N, C-alpha and C positions, 0 to 999 in steps of 0.2 A: 401444145396440148393445153387445155384450159386448167385452171387451178384445182378444180375438184378431183382431178385424176393424177395429181402429182404424188411423189413419194410421201410428202407430209400428210396428204389425205389418207393414203393407205395405212400409215402408222396409226392415225386416229381411228380409222375403221377397225383395225385389228384390236385396238384397246376397247372400243365400244362393243365389239362382238366376240370378245375372248371367251365368253360363256356359251357361245353358240354351239349347238350340237351338229357339227358338220357330218359326223358319221350317220346320225339318224336321218338327216336331210338327204344324204346321198343314198342311203338304203331305200328311202321313199322313191327317189328317182329310178333306181334300179328295179324296184318292184313294179313301177308303172311301165317301164320298158319291157320287163318280162311278161306283163299282162297284155300289152298291146302290140308288141313287135314279134312277128313270126321269125324265128331264127332256125337256120339249118346248119348242121355241122357243129364243130366244137371250137372254132376260131372265136377269139374275143370279139364282142360287138364293138365297132368303131364309132365313136361319137365325137362331136366337135364342141368345144367350149369356146364360144365366141366373145365372152366377156369374163375372163378368168378371175377377176377380183383379187382375192388374197391368195388363191391357189389351193386352199384347204379342201375345197370340194373335189378338185382334181386328184389330190392325194387319196381321198376316201373312195372316189369312183374307181380309181386304179386298183386299190386294195380289194375292191369287190369284183375285179376281173374285167372291167371295161378298158378298152384301148382309147385313151382320151388324147385328142390333138387339140392344140391351143392356138388361137389367133388373136393378135393384139396389134395396135398401131406400133410402128417401128420405135417410137420414142417412149413407149410405156415402161414404167418401172417394173423390174422383176420382183415378184413377191418372195418373201423369205422361204416358204416351203419349197419353191422351185430352185432357189439359190443354194439351200442347205442340203440338197440331195434327197429330200423326201419324195420328190417326183423324178421320173426319168426325163 
């Protein structure tokens, strides 16, 4: 994997974006989904995060009731929120 996507990169990304409002961004995504996706039944909507980044959006999307699956290259570093149990 190229240097921009190694653990050291994710550490700097986290530092740079520590003030980022992941909850508000995730709420915006959920609002868009609710506006444009017809849902039937009460089962959680399943979505795929194909570039999980730091994992914080996954945490927030799951808090808002989405069933989020994640895909990454096999050698990608696991973000802290996923390692620390903030995500299932």
